[in-house]
N, C-alpha and C positions, 0 to 999 in steps of 0.2 A: 530437433529443431532449435537447439540452443545456439548454434552457430549463426542463425539468421535473426534479423531484427525487423519487425517484432517476431517473437518466438512462436506466436500462434496467430492464425489468420483472422480470428474473431476480433482482435484488437484493431485491425484496420477497418473492419466493418463498423465497429463502434465509433472509431475516429471519424469516419465519413458522416455518420449521423450527427455527431457533435459539431462537425464542421458546418453542416447545413443549419444547425440550430444557431451557431454563432453568426452566420450570414443573415439569418432571419432576424436576429437581434440588431443587426446593423453595425456590427463590429468591423473595424478596418484591419487591413494587413492579415487577413485570414489565410493561413497556409498549412498544408498537410504534406509532408514529404513521404518518400517511399518507405521510410522506416517507421512511420507511424507517429512522428512528432508533430503535434498540432499546436499552432500558435496563433494568437490574435491580439488586437489592441483596442482598448477604449480610449480614444484621444482625449487629451486634456481639455477642460472647459474653462480654464483660467488664462489670463493674458500676462502671466508672469511665470518665471522659470520654477518648476517644481521637479525634484528628482523622480524619475519614473520608478514605480514599484511593480512587483510582479506577484502573481499567485499561481501556484503549481499544484497539480494533482496527477495521479497515475490511473491508467485505464485498465490495467491487468488486475487479476485477482490471484490469490495464493494458490499454488499448485497442489497444496496438501489435501484439498478436497474439491469435489466437482462444483463448478459454477453453472452447470447446465440444468435446464428444466427446474428453475427455482420456483418453489411454491411458497410465496410469502404468507405469513399469518399476521393479522392485525389485532393488537391488544389495545382497546380503547379505554382511556381513563384508568390506567394501571394503578392499583391500590396496594401493591406489595404482594409478597409471597412468590411461590414458584410459578413459572410459566411453562405449561406443558407444551412440548414440541410436536407431539403426535407420533413419535417414533418410540414405541414401547414405553418404558418408564423414563425416557429422557426429558429433563426439565432444565430451564435456566433458573438457577437458584441464587438469591441474594447472599447466601452463605459463600458460594463460589465466586459470585460477581457482585461485590458490595456496592458498586456504582448504581445498581438497581434501586438502592435506598434513596437515591437522589432523583428518581424519575417518577415518584408518585404523582398521579394526576396527569401524566403525559400519555400520549398515544404512542405505542411502540410497534415496530415491525420486526418480526423474527422469521426464520425459516421453519420448515417442518422437521429440521434435524438431519435431513439427508444430503443437503448441499450447503455451500456457502450462501450468504445473502448477497455479497458483493458490495456492501457498504464501504469496505476498504478497497477501493477508494472512491467509489461512485458517490458516496455521501459528500466527499470533498468537492467533486466535480459539480454536484448539484448546488452546493453552497456558493461556490464561485460564480456560477452562471446566474443564480438567483440574486446575488449581490450586484452583479453587473446589470441585470435587468432593472433592479431597484434604482440604481444610479441613472440609468437611461430614462426611466420614468420620472425621475426627480432631478432635472437639470439644474435646479437651484443649489444642489449640494456641490460645492467646489471640489475638484480633484485634478491631479495631474494625469499624465499618461499612465494607464494601468495595463500591464502586459499579462497575458494569460498563456500558460503552457500546460498541455496535457501530454503525458509521456507514456511509452510502453515499458514493459519488462522491469518495473521497479521491484517486484516480488522475487526476482531471481538475481537481483543485485546489478542489473545492467541498464537501469533507467537513465543514467547520466552519460552513458558511453558515447552517444552521438548527439547529445543535446548541444545545440549551437547557442552559446551564451551571448555572443555578439549580436546574433540575429534576434534573440529574445528581447534584448534592449533594456532590461531593468537594472537599476542601480542597486536595489535590494529586492529580495523576493521571499515569500513565505510559502512553505509547503503546507497545504491544508490536509494533513494526514496525521493526526496526532491522537492524544488521549482525551482526558476529561475537558469539558467546556471551560474556557478561561485559562487553560494551560498553554504556555508558550515555551517551546523547547529551542534553545539556542546552541545546543551541541548535538552531535550524533555519535553513535557507536561506530567503530571501525572493525571490520572483520576480514579474514582471508580464509580460503579453503584449500585443502590439500588432499590428494589421494595417496594414502600410505598402503603399500602392499607388503605383506609379511610372507617371506618364503621359508618354509620349513625344510627339514631333511627327513624323507620317508625311509624308514628302516624297519625290517621285520622286528616285532616286539621281542622275539626271543634273543636277538643279538643287538638290541637298541642301546644298551648301556654305553654312555659316552659318545654315542653317534647320532641318535634321533634328536631332531629339533622340532618341537611342536609349535606350529605357526600361531595357534590360538593362545598359547602361553606367552609368546612374544608380543602379541597384540595386547594382552592383559597387562604385561609389564610396562609396555609403552603408555597405556592409559593411566596407570598408577603414577607415572612420573609427571603427569600434567598437574600444575599447581591447583589444588582443590579450591583455594580461596580466590581464584581468578576466573571462575566460570560464570556465565551469565546469571545463574540462579543465586550466586553469592555476592554479586557486586551491584553497585548503583552509582549514580552521580555522573 
């Protein structure tokens, strides 16, 4: 399904639900196209020109693990330590996830360890809609046009492929899909993928001298030539 957009039908189902929620909030210019790009606007409530800003989040979840049949677990008033996931001995540990040290006293939501939670990026969607609802309920807070965009297929690197920037209408926009609270990222990594196929030469081992080419050895030699100091796990900034 990689050739189609969105790449999974559930994204359109989710988009329809979000579209209805936006309409219920009273947002204007609510549109959902056939590719799953959902946009809306909260009109300005001031009588002077203000550059429109946007908030963006994505509706898909990572394909690395299942996002179906999520069984959320609630941890009330977290006081530290490991959080048992209910799957064997699997736990969320502050040793592996130091950010847990900053969450003492908070209520947490995890999965049971068998699926994704989907907070990437549904937490971003929830924050955007909650903020919009707050602004609607408090019209005394001045703001310009606020553009909202929910996109498909971010996790497979295609979320921006069919995003209509002109239709979106924002002068600047923020993607609510980041790291720790209070962190603002103003750059992003760039990546490309390639399929490399290694063809060996199959020869009977008894007469292989000078003739056989082992495809696995070619692949290993190729990998060794990759700059070790430029891999994601050795770089930052």
